[in-house]
Structure formats: C-alpha cells, structure tokens
N, C-alpha and C positions, 0 to 999 in steps of 0.2 A: 241780786240775781243769782239763781242756782244754775250753774252750767253743767251740762252733761258731756261736753266735748270741747277739746282745745285744738285749734288749728295753728300751724306754724308756717311761716315763710322759711326758706332754707338759707340762701346766701346772706350773710350779714346778720342773721337771726340765730340760727343753730350752729352754723359753721362759718368761720372766717376764711373765705376762699379768696383766690387770686384771679378771678375772672377778669379778663381785659375788656372792660365795657366799651372802650373806644372801638376795638375791633368788632365787638358784638353789635354795636350800633351801626357799623358800616357794612354789615352782612348784606343788606339789601342792595347796596351799590356793587359789592364784590361779586354777587351772584347774578344780578340782573343786567348790569351794564354790558358784560361780554355777550349776553344773549340778545342785545339790541333794544332793550327797553329804555325809554328816555327818562332816566332817573331824575334828572334835574327838572324836567317838566312835571313828573309825577309828584315829587316832593318839592313844591315851589318854595317852601319856607326853609328848605335845607335840613329840616329835622327828620332824619330817617329812622327814628326809633319805633314808629308805628307802621303797621302794614295797611292800615285803613285807606290811606291815599292810593295805594296800589290797587286795592279792591275797587275803590271808586273809579279809578281810571279805567280799569278793565271793564267795569260795568258800562261806563259811558261809551266805550268803544266796542261793545258787543262781544267781549272776550272773557266773560266771567267763567266760562268752562275751563279756563287755564288755571284757575285759583288752586285746585287741589295739587296739581303738578308743581306749581311754584311754591306752595306751602311746604311740600315735601323737600324740595331743593333747599329752601331757606332754613328749614328746621335741621336738615342734615349739616349744613355749614355752622349753624348756631351751636349744635351739639359738639362739633369739633373744637370750637373756641371755648365752650364751657368746660369741656374735659381737661383742657390745658390748665384751667384755673384750679384744678384739684391739687396741682403740685405745690407743696409748701403750705397747704391749708391746715387748719386746726379747729377742733371743736371748742366753743367758748366754755369757760370754766363753769362747772356745776350743771351743765346741760344734761348729761347722762343720768346723774343722780335725780334730777328733777323729773325726767321722763319716767324713770323707774318708780318714783313716788306717785306720779299721776296715774300710772297703770295700776299700782297697788291699791289706789284709792278709787278705782272704778271709772276713771275718765276714758272716753274714747279719744284717740289722737289721730290727727291727719297732717300731712304736709301739702301745701299748695304753693307751687313755685312757677315763675315765668320761665324757668329753665325747662329743658326737655325731661320727659319722664325717665328715660334711660340714665341721664346725668344724675337725677335725683336719687335713683336707686343705687347708682355707683357710689355716690358720696355717702349715703346713709349706710351702705354695706361696708365701705372702707372703715368707718368709725363704729361699726357694730351697733348701730342705732336702729336699723331697719325693722327689727323685731318688735319695737315699741309702737309702730304705727299701723293703724287699721286701714288707712287710705294714703296713697301717694299719688298726687295729681300734678302733672306737668302741663305746659302750655299746649302740647300736642295731643292731649287726651280728649279734648272736646272741641278742638279747632281754635285758631288764634283769636277769633272774635270773642270767645268766651273766657280767654285768659285775663288775669288781672291787668288793668283796673276794672274790668267788667264785673258787675255784681254777680254774674252767672258763675264765676269761679267759686264764690261762697255758696251759691245755691247748689251747685254740683257736690261740693264738699258735704254740706248738711244732708243732702239726700243719700250720699254714700255712707255716711255715718249713722243714718237713720235718726237724726235729731232735728228739732225745729231751729230756725235761724236765730230765735231768741234764746236758744239753749247752747249756742256756740260762742266761744270767745276766740278771736283770731289775734295772733301775735306776729308783728312784723317790724321792719326797720326802714321802710321807704314810703313815700307819699302814695305810690300806686297800691300798696298794701292797704292803707287806710281808706283810700277811695273805693276800693272793691268792697271792703267790709261795710263801710258806712252806707254805700248805695244799696246794699242788701239788707240793711238793718241789723247787722251783726256787731256786737260789742268788740272794741279794739283796744289792744295794749301795744303801745309803741316803745321799743327798746332804745337804749342809748349805745348800741353797738352798730356796726355797719354804717349805714347812712343816717341813723337816728341820732337825735339830740333833743335836749329839753327845749332849745330855741325852735327847732323844727316843729315839734309836736304842739308847743304852746301857740305857735303862729297859725296852726291849721285848725284846731278845734279844742274846745274845752271838754269835749266828750271823751277824749283820748286818755286812757290810763297810762301814765308814764312810769316805766319800770327800768331798772338798771340794765337788765339783760333778760333773756328768755328764761333763765334759771330762776328769776324772781317771780314768775307767774303764779306760783303757789300762794304768794302773799295776797292775791286777788280772789282766792277761792275760799 
C-alpha cells in the first residue's frame, strides 16, 4: 500500500504524558452530580468513560437541547485534567526525527486525539512538534460522538488532509485507536508504548502492524 498521509494518536504514542485517567473518567460524575443529574441511573453499569448513556438519557427524557451546554462543561473539566498531565511528560525517543523525515519525504501528517484540541496544541507546541502537522483534531472539534472510537474521527482526518481513507495510515497505542481506524477502513499500526503491547495487538486483530514505537513507522513505508 502506498500511503500519502500518516495520522498519529497523541498520549502514549507521540508523547509519554501523565494524564490521570482515573480523574478523567470521573469527569461525568464530578460535573453532573452537583447539577442534579442522576449519574448512577444514567450509567447503570458504572462505566462513566462514554457520554453516550448521557445522550440517550437526555433523549428519552426530552432534554436533548441540553447536550451542547453539557458537552461544553464536560470538555472544560476534561481540559483541566489533561493539562495537568503535561507536567513531567516527555517525547518518545526518535519521534521528532521521524516527523522531520516524513515531512521531507512528502507525507501529510495529522494528530487525532480524544484529548481536547487546545490540550493537543499545547503539548505539540511545548515540544516544538506542532509545525510538522497539517491537521490537529481533538474530541471537541466535531462533537464527542465523532471522537474515537467512532470511524468518523478518521473520516474527518482524511478529509482535512485531502486523502482517501485507503491512503491513510493511523498510528496509536490503545484499542479505541484501532477500533476507529478499522471501522473506517484505515490501515493501523499499533505501538508498544503507552497502553500498547504485542499481546494486546495480537489478541485484537492480525491486520494490525505492530511496531516498537511511532518512530518506527517509517519501516512500514
């Protein structure tokens, strides 16, 4: 396959950050409970990582008009938690050299993260990588429903980079990264940094290209 563009996840793929995912996953409770929303009724299984149960509950109760305001409140709190994770973070070895090589060889580059757009810009700016990317896409750019693991995250990236889905390779470290890419028909490379491991990727799909880190992506090109 001849790729024209490479997309990257951020946390655990390009940068080893210290985002507190326990606090991040509890944002729904932290924000909504004080406002009187029945959190335990909305998320009956106790898994608060997705907003879809909230959207469904609002729809059933004729309150869908509240979604934009709640998304704004939740995104703001998520951004606070994410930015705290920048402290003590570091770029994985070889990443900057690889980005430079990719640009010199004509590849279009993008970042797609479940983090907020502002957070992504801050991290990439901190490590002077922002200039390598043609597109930076956060969960708040197209609405939470289009964020990973939705395939729409990849669709939006391909459109912004002006390439076909079959001309895009996406690199990530988590199951949601692969789920988004696979559902969109985008080739995927799983790294062994962050949440990634040989065991994880081997258990998910034989279609996954397993690489040591995002710096190794050039070996697939």
